[in-house]
C-alpha positions in Angstrom: 47.8 -1.9 -43.9 50.3 -4.3 -42.3 49.2 -7.7 -40.8 51.1 -6.7 -37.6 49.1 -3.5 -37.2 45.8 -5.4 -37.8 46.7 -8.0 -35.1 47.6 -5.2 -32.7 44.2 -3.6 -33.2 42.4 -6.9 -32.8 44.4 -7.7 -29.7 43.5 -4.2 -28.2 39.8 -4.7 -29.0 39.7 -8.2 -27.5 41.3 -6.9 -24.2 39.3 -3.7 -23.8 35.9 -4.5 -25.3 34.7 -7.8 -24.0 31.3 -8.8 -22.7 32.7 -11.2 -20.0 31.0 -10.4 -16.7 33.5 -10.3 -13.8 31.3 -8.8 -11.1 27.6 -9.4 -10.4 25.7 -7.6 -7.7 22.1 -9.0 -7.3 19.5 -7.4 -5.0 22.0 -6.4 -2.4 20.8 -4.6 0.7 22.6 -3.5 3.9 21.0 -2.4 7.1 22.1 -2.0 10.7 19.9 -2.9 13.6 18.4 -5.9 15.4 15.0 -5.8 13.8 13.0 -4.1 11.0 11.6 -1.4 13.3 14.9 0.1 14.4 17.1 -0.9 11.5 18.9 1.7 9.4 19.0 0.8 5.7 22.2 1.9 4.0 21.8 0.1 0.7 18.5 -1.1 -0.8 18.3 -3.8 -3.5 21.3 -2.7 -5.6 21.8 -4.5 -8.9 24.8 -4.0 -11.2 27.3 -5.8 -13.4 30.9 -5.1 -14.2 32.6 -6.4 -17.3 36.2 -7.3 -18.2 38.3 -4.3 -19.2 35.7 -1.9 -18.1 36.0 1.2 -15.9 32.9 1.6 -13.8 32.5 4.8 -11.8 30.2 4.7 -8.7 29.0 8.3 -7.9 26.8 9.7 -5.3 26.7 12.4 -2.6 28.3 11.8 0.8 26.4 9.1 2.7 24.8 7.7 -0.4 26.2 4.2 0.3 29.2 4.1 -2.2 31.8 3.1 0.4 29.4 0.5 2.0 29.0 -1.1 -1.4 32.7 -1.2 -2.1 33.4 -2.7 1.4 30.8 -5.4 0.8 32.4 -6.3 -2.6 35.8 -6.5 -0.8 34.4 -8.7 1.9 35.0 -6.2 4.6 31.3 -5.9 5.4 28.7 -8.6 5.4 25.5 -8.5 3.2 22.1 -8.2 4.9 20.5 -9.7 1.8 21.3 -10.4 -1.9 24.3 -11.9 -3.7 27.7 -10.7 -4.9 30.0 -12.7 -7.2 33.5 -11.4 -8.2 35.6 -13.3 -10.7 33.5 -16.4 -9.8 34.1 -16.1 -6.1 32.4 -14.8 -3.0 33.7 -11.6 -1.3 36.6 -12.3 1.0 37.7 -15.5 -0.8 41.5 -16.0 -0.7 41.6 -16.8 -4.4 39.7 -13.6 -5.1 42.1 -11.5 -3.0 45.0 -12.8 -5.1 43.4 -11.4 -8.2 42.2 -8.0 -6.7 43.8 -4.8 -5.8 42.4 -2.0 -3.6 43.2 1.6 -2.9 41.0 2.8 -0.1 40.4 6.3 1.3 41.7 5.6 4.8 45.2 3.9 4.6 48.4 4.2 6.6 51.9 3.1 5.9 54.9 2.2 8.2 57.1 5.3 8.5 60.5 3.5 8.4 60.2 1.7 5.1 61.2 3.1 1.7 59.0 3.2 -1.4 61.0 0.3 -2.8 60.6 -1.8 0.3 56.9 -1.2 0.4 56.5 -2.3 -3.2 58.7 -5.3 -2.9 56.9 -6.4 0.3 53.5 -6.2 -1.4 54.8 -8.0 -4.5 55.8 -10.9 -2.3 52.2 -11.5 -1.3 51.3 -12.5 -4.9 52.2 -15.5 -7.0 52.2 -13.5 -10.2 53.1 -9.9 -9.3 53.4 -7.0 -11.7 57.0 -6.3 -12.7 58.6 -3.8 -10.3 59.7 -1.4 -13.1 56.1 -1.4 -14.4 54.7 -0.6 -11.0 57.1 2.3 -10.6 56.3 3.6 -14.1 52.5 3.4 -13.6 52.7 5.3 -10.3 55.4 7.8 -11.4 57.7 6.9 -8.4 61.1 6.6 -10.2 62.6 9.5 -8.3 61.3 8.4 -4.9 62.3 4.8 -4.6 64.8 5.4 -1.8 62.6 7.8 0.1 61.0 6.8 3.4 57.2 6.9 3.5 57.3 9.3 6.5 59.0 11.9 4.2 56.5 11.7 1.4 54.0 14.5 0.7 50.3 13.8 0.6 50.3 13.4 -3.2 53.3 11.2 -3.2 51.7 8.9 -0.6 48.7 8.7 -2.8 50.9 7.5 -5.7 52.5 4.9 -3.5 49.1 3.6 -2.3 48.2 3.3 -6.0 51.4 1.4 -6.6 50.6 -1.0 -3.8 47.1 -1.6 -5.2 48.5 -2.8 -8.5 51.4 -4.9 -7.2 49.5 -8.1 -7.7 48.7 -7.5 -11.4 45.0 -7.4 -10.5 42.2 -8.5 -12.8 39.9 -6.4 -10.7 41.0 -3.1 -9.1 39.1 -0.9 -6.6 40.1 2.8 -6.5 38.3 4.8 -3.8 39.0 8.6 -4.4 42.5 7.8 -5.9 43.5 11.3 -7.0 42.7 13.2 -3.8 45.7 15.5 -3.0 47.3 15.1 -6.4 48.3 18.1 -8.5 47.0 18.4 -12.1 50.1 16.7 -13.6 50.1 13.8 -11.2 46.3 13.4 -11.7 46.7 13.2 -15.5 49.5 10.6 -15.1 47.4 8.5 -12.9 44.5 8.7 -15.4 46.9 7.5 -18.1 47.9 4.5 -15.9 44.3 3.6 -15.2 43.4 3.6 -18.9 46.5 1.5 -19.7 45.4 -1.1 -17.0 42.0 -1.1 -18.6 43.4 -1.8 -22.0 45.4 -4.7 -20.5 42.1 -6.2 -19.4 41.8 -5.0 -15.8 38.3 -4.1 -14.6 38.3 -1.0 -12.5 35.7 0.2 -9.9 36.2 3.9 -9.3 34.7 6.2 -6.8 35.4 9.9 -7.1 34.0 13.3 -6.3 35.8 14.8 -9.3 33.1 14.5 -11.9 35.5 15.5 -14.7 37.5 12.4 -13.7 34.5 10.1 -13.9 33.5 11.6 -17.3 37.1 11.2 -18.7 37.8 7.7 -17.4 34.6 5.6 -17.1 32.9 3.4 -19.6 29.8 3.4 -17.5 28.6 5.3 -14.4 26.4 4.2 -11.6 24.8 7.0 -9.6 23.6 6.0 -6.0 21.5 8.2 -3.7 20.0 7.2 -0.4 21.2 3.7 -0.8 19.5 3.1 -4.2 20.8 3.1 -7.8 19.1 6.0 -9.5 20.9 5.8 -12.9 23.2 3.5 -14.8 24.7 4.4 -18.2 27.6 5.7 -20.2 28.7 9.3 -19.5 27.2 10.3 -22.8 23.9 8.6 -22.1 23.6 10.3 -18.7 24.4 13.7 -20.0 22.1 13.4 -23.1 19.1 12.9 -20.8 19.4 16.6 -20.1 19.2 18.1 -23.6 20.1 21.6 -22.7 23.2 23.4 -23.9 25.1 26.2 -22.3 25.9 29.3 -24.4 28.6 31.4 -22.7 29.9 34.8 -23.8 30.9 38.3 -22.5 28.5 41.2 -22.7 27.5 44.4 -21.0 23.9 43.9 -22.0 21.5 43.5 -19.0 21.1 39.8 -18.3 17.3 40.2 -18.1 17.3 40.7 -21.8 18.7 37.2 -22.4 16.3 35.6 -19.9 13.4 36.5 -22.2 14.8 34.8 -25.3 13.4 31.6 -26.9 13.9 28.3 -24.9 16.1 29.9 -22.3 15.9 28.0 -19.0 18.3 29.9 -16.8 20.7 32.8 -17.0 23.8 33.2 -14.8 26.3 36.1 -14.6 29.8 36.3 -13.3 32.0 39.4 -12.9 35.4 38.8 -14.6 38.8 40.2 -13.4 38.9 42.5 -16.5 35.6 44.1 -15.4 33.7 42.3 -18.1 30.5 40.4 -17.4 30.4 36.7 -18.4 26.9 35.5 -19.1 25.8 31.8 -19.3 22.5 30.9 -20.9 21.1 27.4 -20.4 18.8 26.7 -23.3 17.0 23.7 -24.8 17.2 25.2 -28.3 20.6 26.8 -28.8 20.2 27.4 -32.5 17.1 29.6 -32.2 18.4 31.2 -29.0 21.5 32.3 -31.0 19.4 33.5 -33.9 17.5 35.8 -31.6 20.7 37.2 -30.1 22.1 37.9 -33.5 18.8 39.3 -34.9 18.6 41.7 -32.0 22.2 42.8 -32.8 23.2 42.4 -29.1 26.9 42.9 -28.7 28.7 39.8 -27.4 32.3 38.5 -27.4 34.1 35.2 -26.7 31.2 33.0 -27.6 31.3 29.3 -26.7 28.7 26.5 -26.7 28.9 23.4 -24.6 26.7 20.4 -24.0 25.4 19.5 -20.5 28.3 18.6 -18.2 28.2 15.4 -16.1 28.1 17.7 -13.1 24.8 19.2 -14.3 23.3 15.7 -14.9 24.6 14.5 -11.5 23.0 17.4 -9.6 19.7 17.1 -11.5 19.4 13.4 -11.1 20.0 13.7 -7.3 17.4 16.5 -7.1 14.9 14.3 -8.9 15.7 11.4 -6.6 15.2 13.6 -3.5 11.9 14.9 -4.9 10.7 11.4 -5.5 11.6 10.3 -2.0 9.6 13.3 -0.7 6.6 12.4 -2.8 6.6 8.9 -1.3 6.9 10.0 2.3 
């Protein structure tokens, strides 16, 4: 094995797997109202850390407090209590802004500027901007540089907004629903760019409603509901908490037969276009469930087995949180 290859591997590991803390959120709360009686609490004692070269996904249902937390980290909203430190600075600090990039859900662009003009303008705001050609490559805008922003499609505008968020070569990047409106190809290209930025040492804070996206990109996930953190962990850790597996196959056997098998929690059916019935069995003991199916000589086809999806874990965690809130009330 060559020395050059070993050095490349060590360089990659040092950039993408460090324990250097870049963001610290300590006991942060946010409420609106003049006193404790009529105040509305949006966030309650949130604690989390973000590390260098890490992609952290913040997930939660609508109204959970995700955007409020992002806006407080960006200095766009004040804290009611607690502390936030980003790259050693307080939110809103000018030195911090020079090291951050942000792509927010609600953004607008001047109609009469080209893609190139937008990028070059944003580059001028920074002392050490990312190379223009690199920005274009990351955002897949090479064929749109001379196009006015008013003539861009929704997906193309998203790619331009992503380009603007990385113009400053950020150490910390906030991406709020970055792939909304993108087709599958453009979404995958953006994922690739985000991972490359992470490997270069950029820390990324991601919010998304696409749970597949969070599962694919994030090193860790924070789930927020009703203003509180209900779970922090890697995608694998969060999914492993729910030890069920899904057995999926096609069969014309009555679904009730499968619901009586060993360790089966739930059975779902779906009518396919070819008139076949697809059956999904959620089970905590897939080996013995399959043994029973095969022993009974039940006819099945197109058999697949999958672990719990992040979507399943997300739904169940939020349900547990809601039940807990109900128990306390």
